[in-house]
MIKOLKOL-993979 format. One record per residue: x, y, z of N, C-alpha, C, O, CB in turn; residue in three letters. Coordinates in steps of 0.1 Angstrom, whole numbers, plus 5000, padded with zeros to 4 digits. Glycine has a CB too. Example, Ala and Ser with C-alpha at 12.3 -4.5 7.8 and 13.67 -1.06 7.14 Angstrom:
<pts>
513249435078512349555078513249675078514249675085511349555090ALA
512849785071513749895071512950005079513450115080514149945057SER
</pts>
This chain:
<pts>
626022522581626022662577626422662562627222592557627022742585UNK
625722752555625922772540626722892538626223002541624522772532UNK
627922882532628723002529628823022514628822932506630122982535UNK
628823152511628923192497630123292495630123392502627623252491UNK
631023262486632123352483631723432471631423382461633423272481UNK
631623562474631223662463632423702455632723822454630523782469UNK
633123612449634423642442634723532432634523412434635623652452UNK
635223572421635723482410637223452412637723372405635423532396UNK
637823512422639323492424639723352427639223292437639823592435UNK
640523292419641023152421641823152434641823052441641823102410UNK
642623262437643423262449642523262461642823192471644323382449UNK
641423342461640523342473639823212475639723162486639423452471UNK
639523142464638823012465639822912471639422832480638422962451UNK
641122912466642122822472642322852487642422752494643422842464UNK
642322972491642523012505641322972513641522912524642823162506UNK
640122992508639022952516638922802518638422752528637723002509UNK
639322722508639422582509640322532521640022432527639922522496UNK
641322612524642222582535641522582548642022522558643422672535UNK
640422662549639622672561638722542563638122532573638822792561UNK
638622462552637822342553636422362556635822292564638422252563UNK
635822472550634422492552633722482538634322532528634122632558UNK
632622422537631922412524631422552520630922632528630722312525UNK
631522582507631022712502630722692487631222602480632122822504UNK
630022782482629722792468630222932463630423022471628222772464UNK
630322952450630823072445629623142437629023082428632023052435UNK
629323262440628423342432629123482430629423552440627023362440UNK
629523502418630323622415629523742416628423752410631023602401UNK
630023842422629323972424629324042410630324042403629924052435UNK
628224112408628124192396628324342399628024432391626824172388UNK
628724372411628924512416629924582407631024522405629224512430UNK
629624702403630624782395631524862405631024952411629824882386UNK
632724812406633724882416633925022412634325102421635024802416UNK
633825062400634025202396633025302402633225422402634025212381UNK
631925252408631025342415631425382428630825472434629625272415UNK
632525322434633025362447634225452445635325392441633325242456UNK
634225582447635425662445636425642456636025622468635025812444UNK
637725642452638725642463638925782468639225872460640125582457UNK
638725802481638825932487640025952496640026032505637525972494UNK
641025862494642325882501642525782513643625782518642326012507UNK
641425712517641625622528641525472523640425432521640525652539UNK
642625402522642625272516641825172524641225082519644025222514UNK
641925182538641125092546639625102544639025002543641525122561UNK
639125222544637725242542637325192528636325132526637325392543UNK
638125222518637925192504637725042502636724992496639025242495UNK
638624952508638524812506637424752514636724662509639824742510UNK
637124812525635924762533634624792525633724712525635924822547UNK
634524912520633324952512633124862500632024812497633425092508UNK
634224832493634124742481633724602485632824542478635524742473UNK
634324552495633924422500632524412504631824312501634824372512UNK
632024512511630624522515629724522504628624452503630424642525UNK
630024612494629124622482629124492474628024452469629524742473UNK
630224422473630224292466629324192473628524122467631624242465UNK
629524192486628724092494627224132494626324042493629224092509UNK
626924262494625524302493624824262480623724212480625424452494UNK
625624272469625024242456624624092455623724062449625924282445UNK
625524012461625223872461624123832471623223752468626523792464UNK
624123892483623123852493621723882488620723822493623423922506UNK
621623982480620224022475619623922466618423912465620324152467UNK
620423832460619923732450619723602457619223502451620823722438UNK
620123582470620023462477618723452484618223552490621223442486UNK
618123332484616823322491617023232503616023222511615723262482UNK
618123172505618323082516619123152527619523262526618922952512UNK
619323072538620123122549621623102547622223012552619623042562UNK
622223202540623623192537624423312543623923422545623723202521UNK
625623282546626623382550627423412538628123332532627523332562UNK
627323542533628123582522629423642526629423732535627223682513UNK
630523602519631823662522632223742510632423682499632823542525UNK
632423872512632923952501634324002505634624012516631924082499UNK
635124022494636524062497637024152486636624142474637423942499UNK
637924232489638624312480640024342485640224362497637924452476UNK
641024342476642424362479643024472470642824462458643224232479UNK
643824562476644524662468645924672472646324642483643824802469UNK
646724712462648124752465648224902466647724972457649124692454UNK
648824952476648825102479650225142480650925102489648025132491UNK
650725232471652125272471652125422467651425462458652925192461UNK
652925492474653125642471651825712470651625802462653925662458UNK
650825682479649625752480648625712469647625782467649825892480UNK
648925612461648025572450647725422450648525342455648525612437UNK
646525382445646225242443646825192430646625252420644625232443UNK
647525082431647925012419647024892417647124792423649424962421UNK
646224912407645224812403645824702394647024682394644024872397UNK
645024632387645524532378646024612365645324702360644324432373UNK
647224572361647824642349646924632337646424522334649224592347UNK
646824742329646124742317646824672306646224622296645724882313UNK
648224682307649024622296650424602302650724632314649124722284UNK
651324552294652724522298653424652303654124642313653524452287UNK
653224752295653924882299653424932313654224992321653624992289UNK
652124912315651524952328652124872339652524922350650024942328UNK
652324742337652924652346654424692349654824682360652924502342UNK
655124722338656524772340656624892348657424902357657124792326UNK
655724992346655625112354655425072369656125132378654525202350UNK
654524982372654224942386655524872392655824902403653124852386UNK
656124782385657324712390658424812393659124802403657724602381UNK
658624912384659625012386659325092399660225132406659725112374UNK
658025122401657625192413657825112426658225172436656125232412UNK
657624982425657624892437659124852441659424832453656824772435UNK
659924842431661324782434662024872443662025002441662024762420UNK
662724812452663624892462662824962472663425042480664424982454UNK
661524942473660725022483659724932491659724812488660025132476UNK
659024982500657924912507656624972503656525092499658124922522UNK
655624892503654224932500653324862509653724772517653924922485UNK
652024892508651024832516650024752508649624802497650324942525UNK
649624642513648524562507647324562517647524512528649024422503UNK
646224612513645024622521644024522516643724512504644424762521UNK
643424442525642224362521641124402530641224422542642524212522UNK
639924422524638724442531637824312530637824252519637924562526UNK
637224272541636324152540635024192547634924262557637024032548UNK
633924152540632624172546631924042548632023952540631724262536UNK
631224022559630323912562628923962563628624052571630823832575UNK
628023902555626623942555625823812557625923722549626224022542UNK
624923822567624023702570622723762573622423792584624623622581UNK
621823782563620523852565619623782575618923852582619823852552UNK
619723642576618823572586619123612600618323612609619023422584UNK
620423652603620823702616620923852617621423902627622123632620UNK
620623912606620724062606622224102608622424202615619824132616UNK
623124022603624524052605625124112593625024062582625323922609UNK
625824222595626624282584627824342591627724442599625824392576UNK
629024292588630224342595631324342585631424262575630624252607UNK
632224432586633424442578634724462586634624512597633224562568UNK
635824422580637024442587638124452576637924422564637424332597UNK
639324502580640324512570641624472577641824482589640524662564UNK
642624432568643924392573644924462563644724472551644124232572UNK
646024502569647124562561648424492563648724452574647224712564UNK
649124462552650424402553651424492545651124542534650324262546UNK
652624502551653724582544654524482537655024382542654524662555UNK
654824512524655624432515656824512511656624622506654824372503UNK
658024462512659224532508659924452496660224332498660224552519UNK
660124522485660724462474662224492474662624602479660124512460UNK
663124402469664524442468664624522455663724542448665324302466UNK
665824582454666124652442666124562430666524442430667524722442UNK
665524602419665424532406666024612395665524732394664024482403UNK
666924562387667424642376666424612364665524532365668924602372UNK
666624692353665824682342665724542336664624492332666224772331UNK
666824472336666924332331666024242339665224152334668324282330UNK
666124252353665224172361663824202359662924112359665624192376UNK
663424322358662024362355661624302342660524242342661924512355UNK
662424312332662024252319661824102320660924042314663024292308UNK
662724032327662623892329661323852336660723752332663823832336UNK
661023932346659823902354658623922345657723842345659724002366UNK
658524032337657424062329657223962318656123932314657624202322UNK
658323902313658223802303657523682307656923602299659623762298UNK
657423652320656723532325655223562325654423462327657123502339UNK
654723682323653323722322652523692335651323692334652723652311UNK
653123672346652423662358651723782363650923782372653323602369UNK
652123902358651624032362650124042358649424132363652524142356UNK
649723972348648323982343647323952354647523852361648123892330UNK
646324032355645224012364645624012379644923942387644523872361UNK
646724082382647124092396647324242400648024312393648424012398UNK
646724272411646824412416648324432419649024352425646024432428UNK
648824552414650224582417651124512407652424522409650624562431UNK
650624432398651424362388652224242394653124192388652424452381UNK
651824192406652524072411651623992420650624042426653824122419UNK
652023872422651423782431652523732440653523682435650623662425UNK
652423742453653523712463653823562462655023522464653123742477UNK
652923482458653123332457653723292444654023172442651823262459UNK
654023382435654523352422655923392420656723402429653723412411UNK
656323422407657623452403658223582410659423592412657723472388UNK
657323672414657823792421658323762434659023852440656623892421UNK
658023652440658523612453659923622455660423652466658023472457UNK
660723602445662223612446662723752448663823772452662923542434UNK
661823852446662223992447661724052460662024162463661824072436UNK
660923972468660324022480661324002492661623892496659023962483UNK
661824112497662824112508662224072521662723992528663524252509UNK
661024132524660324102537658924142536658524232528661124162548UNK
658124082545656724132547656524142562657124072570655724032541UNK
655624232565655224252579653724242579653024332574655724392585UNK
653224132585651824112585651423972579652223882578651024222578UNK
650123962575649623842570649923812556649523882547648023842572UNK
650723702554651023662540649823642531649823682520651923532541UNK
648823572537647623542529646823662526646123662516646723442537UNK
646923772534646323892530646823942517646123992509646624002541UNK
648123932514648723972502648223882490648123932479650223962502UNK
647823762493647323672483645823712480645323672469647423522487UNK
645123782489643823822487642723792497641623832496643423772474UNK
643123712508642123682518642923662531643623562533641323552514UNK
642723752541643423732554642823622562641823642569643423872562UNK
643323502561642723382567642623392582641523362587643623262563UNK
643623432589643523432603642423522608641623492617644823472610UNK
642323642602641323742607639923692603638923712610641523882601UNK
639823632591638523572587638123462596636923452601638523522572UNK
639023372600638723262609638323322622637323272628640023182611UNK
639023422627638623482640637223542640636423522649639623602644UNK
636823602629635423662628634423552626633323562632635323752616UNK
634723442619633723332618633523262631632423222634634223232607UNK
634523252639634423192653633623292662632823252670635823162659UNK
634023422661633323522669631823512668631123532677633823662666UNK
631323492655629923492653629323352653628223322648629623562640UNK
630123252658629723112660629323042646628522962646628523102669UNK
630023082636629823012623630622892621630322802614630023112612UNK
631722892628632622772629633022752643633022842651633822782619UNK
633522632646633922602660635422592660636022572671633422472665UNK
</pts>
């Protein structure tokens, strides 16, 4: 079976390697800004994952299963995307410290040869400990906030501030492995 990951995310690539399936990377050119957020984070991430996978499946001529994914941090009724600058990252960390938030990942599997198109989502609750201004500044100085939704990666320096999680750890990294594995087995793509 030929798998294609429609993502440039190094974390998703690392996680997919843990499943020990061969795959190639074709980065989606889908413009995420064309999908408006209408208040439902689960629908939103599934739609983004589906559109990313669709854009890649259209350029493939062979019998490939395309895996599209999207992950968001959702806190206080809003999506915390990738910070635009250090001040934006600081605002996000101040919002997250001492509270719980949700991380949603949507995954789409598209296999045109089998006329398969399916999506699913996973949510994980993440709780940060209280962080004072000095701790936030020390964290920001490490610059791990760059290119990460919500200004943090659970596997990085922010891990020391995470009090607890409820749900799939790998979902917070960007790809819910267990649920993806379950779906690939369900459709007989892996044994």
